[in-house]
C-alpha positions, 0 to 999 in steps of 0.5 A: 425902731418901729414905733408899735404903738403909733403903727397899731393906732394907725391900723385901727384908725383905718379900720374904721373907714368904710372901704368896701370895694368901689366905696374907697373915697374916705380912706383915699382922702385920708391917705393922700393927706398922710402921704403929703405929710411924709413928703411924698408927691402924690396923685390920684389917677382917674381909675374911679371914673373908668370903673364907674362907667364900666361896672354896673354894680359901682354905685353912685358913690363918688369915684376913687382913683388909685393913689401913687406917691414918689419920694425923692431918695436921698442916696443913691440907689434903685427905687423900690415900690410898695403897694397895698390895696385900699378896699376891703370885702364884704361885709365892711361897713361899721368895722371896729378893731378890738385888741385882747390882752395878747395882742390879738386884734379882730373886729366887734364880730359882725364884720371883717376886720379889714387886715386884708390890706390894711395891715400892709398900708399901715406897715408901709406908712409907719416904715416911712415915718421911721425913715423920716424921723431917723433920717435913714438913708434911702432911695427914691420910694414909690408907693401905689395904694390901688382900688378895687383890688378885690374885684380881680385887680380892676383898679391896678389893671388900669394903672399908667405904669409909665409913671413908675421908675420902679423895676422891683415891687413889693405887694403887702398882701398875702396871709401866713407867717411873715417871711413868706412870699408868693413868687408866682400866681395864676391866670384866672378866666371867668365865664359866662355860658347862656344857653337858649333853648325853646319854651313849651307847656312841660305838661301838654307838649313837652316835645316841642320844647328844647330844655336849656337846663338840660343841655347845660347838665349834659354839657357839665356832665362832660367836664373835668372839674376841680384839678384838671392838671398839677397847676390847673383848675376848672370850676362851675360855680353858679347856675340859674334858668327856668321860669316855673315848674310847668315850662320846658325852660328856654334859658339857662346860665352857667358862671364859672372860672379857670385858674392856671398857673401857666397862661397857655393851659387856662386858655386850652381849658377854656377852648374845651368848655366852649367846644363842650357846650357848643356841640352839646347845644348843636345836638339839642338844637339849641344855642349858646352864647359864650363870654369870658374874661381874663382877669389876670395873667399868671407870673413867675418870678425865680429865686435867683431874680434880684426882687427875691434875693434883695427879700431874702437878705432883709429878711435875714437881717431881721431874724425871719425865715424867708420862705417862697410859694406859689399861690392859685390866688391873684393880686394886684402884682399880676398886673405889675408884672405883666407891665414890666415890674418884678414883683412878689407879694409878702405876708403882712399880717392877715389871717382868716381873711374874707371872714367875720373871724379875721385877725392880725396881731401886734407882732405881726404888724411890728414884724410887717412894719420892719419889713417894709423898712428893711426894703426901703433903706440903703442896706436893701441896695447893698 
């Protein structure tokens, strides 16, 4: 029942919005109108205002909040939440979608395409259109289109979940064959270590200085990086410091992250980092400032849970092969689960994401829309 031409056309239209993170105003206005035309009650929260106050790099553009919509059902059944985020990564200004003779859709090559996550948005909208046109039975449908997902889900992190009635959610935001779903995702902690030493002339009196870069190098040499156990990674990603070559550097800044499918293990690694850098700085008579933020928190959804069973059932009805996996990537679903909504992240036709080679296909878009349709029709609740 999916109108493939309409689906693809809508996807291409949305691609042309410049919607990099913190620049979602135009696409949010567009989607507000689309949802209202489909009969949704729509509201935009104040996430954009809050983020503009908190985020240094937000810029001067008009703040944009998360879009939440509710469509009343016409039959009994538990409500279901569908979600896909509005923002894209860079470079995402001036995007244009090109379709070849094989149904492969790419950008013109200078930007990302934006299938992450507009393929999910397009599929959700098309599924609801089919429901309305065919007068299909459905329970209450809730939709959440968050902002700033690409910055650790900053929009969904501050959404007011008391608005949501659904206990189950399907987040369309995963690469892979349609029918793939992520049922576990990690805690992610970002950290910044500011090392303070003492400067001195590197030629005349280096012995009077405390080399902050040396402190950092010594501390890093004691770390285990990469896979530190079967579910946890540690990475030092950026180092900066010093002023010029003839001065003993009195400052060094080290940035990195920890990811783990077990929240407690991520926290253990954080404490190890803090201890190693603190002891090393003290050895040199320097000091550190240790700053960190838990961006997302780990979750695990069991295969026996209703949200997975229903996903498998719909996949079976569509002839798709349902596969569940864990992922070391985060999404808005981390915040959903933390707030009591049992969600999984499903593949939605995004490939080679976060690169200018990103692509989707007409077939993937159609399958994703069919999946979304199956998850919000009455058969879903039987």
